[in-house]
C-alpha positions in Angstrom: 2.6 9.2 -26.8 2.0 11.2 -29.8 -0.9 13.5 -30.5 -2.4 13.5 -34.0 -2.8 16.6 -36.1 -6.6 16.3 -36.2 -8.2 19.7 -36.3 -10.4 20.5 -33.4 -13.7 22.3 -34.2 -14.7 23.0 -30.6 -17.9 20.8 -30.6 -16.9 18.7 -27.6 -14.7 16.0 -29.2 -12.9 14.4 -26.3 -9.3 13.1 -26.5 -9.2 9.3 -26.3 -6.3 7.0 -25.8 -5.8 4.1 -28.3 -3.5 1.1 -28.6 -2.7 -0.4 -32.0 -3.4 -4.1 -32.5 -0.6 -4.4 -35.1 2.5 -2.6 -33.7 1.3 -2.0 -30.0 1.8 1.8 -30.2 -0.2 3.9 -27.9 -1.6 7.3 -29.1 -4.2 9.9 -28.3 -6.8 11.0 -30.8 -9.5 13.6 -31.0 -12.6 11.6 -32.0 -16.3 11.7 -31.6 -17.6 9.9 -28.5 -19.0 6.8 -30.3 -15.8 6.0 -32.2 -14.1 2.8 -30.9 -11.1 2.6 -33.2 -8.8 5.1 -35.0 -6.0 4.7 -37.5 -2.6 4.1 -35.8 -0.2 7.1 -36.1 2.8 4.8 -36.3 1.8 2.1 -38.9 -1.6 3.4 -40.2 -3.4 0.2 -39.2 -7.1 0.5 -38.3 -6.8 -2.4 -35.8 -6.7 -0.2 -32.8 -8.8 -0.2 -29.6 -9.8 2.5 -27.3 -8.3 2.3 -23.8 -9.9 3.1 -20.5 -7.9 6.0 -19.2 -7.5 6.5 -15.5 -9.5 9.3 -13.9 -7.5 12.4 -13.0 -7.3 13.0 -9.2 -9.5 15.7 -7.7 -8.0 19.1 -7.1 -6.5 20.0 -3.8 -9.1 20.5 -1.1 -8.9 23.8 0.9 -8.1 23.5 4.6 -9.0 25.6 7.5 -11.8 26.3 10.0 -14.2 27.5 7.3 -14.2 24.2 5.4 -14.0 21.6 8.1 -16.3 18.7 7.7 -19.3 18.3 9.9 -17.8 15.1 11.3 -14.6 16.9 12.5 -16.7 19.6 14.1 -18.8 17.0 15.8 -15.7 15.2 17.1 -14.4 18.5 18.5 -17.7 19.2 20.3 -17.7 15.7 21.8 -14.1 16.0 23.0 -14.9 19.4 24.6 -18.0 17.9 26.3 -15.9 14.9 27.7 -13.3 17.4 29.0 -16.1 19.4 30.8 -17.5 16.2 32.3 -14.1 15.0 33.5 -13.4 18.4 35.1 -16.7 18.3 36.8 -16.0 14.8 38.2 -12.6 16.0 39.5 -14.2 18.9 41.3 -16.8 16.6 42.9 -14.0 14.3 44.0 -12.2 17.2 45.7 -15.4 18.2 47.4 -15.9 21.4 45.3 -19.2 22.4 43.7 -18.9 21.7 40.0 -21.6 24.3 39.2 -21.1 27.4 41.3 -24.0 29.8 41.7 -24.0 32.7 39.2 -24.1 36.3 40.4 -27.3 38.5 40.4 -29.5 35.6 41.7 -29.5 33.8 38.3 -30.0 30.1 38.5 
């Protein structure tokens, strides 16, 4: 792909990708948002069409405990809860008290 030598004035002119209807060349051009065709950089034909470009992928998402999703936090809480319930059932099966009395008379 070739980039044209159009001067950029900084007023928000996006780069669009075009395909020539005559020679099939693909090129990028700085044009105003409403422009649907631009002259071909290879053959000069005005029979070009603006292409739909793919969207660029999002940036890398940070990882770690501080940015975990609510869903993963909920899954971890549920897993810990199930572990506590399973441990309590095992203690009952062995005849132990799953909830021993706390010291200092607390309930």
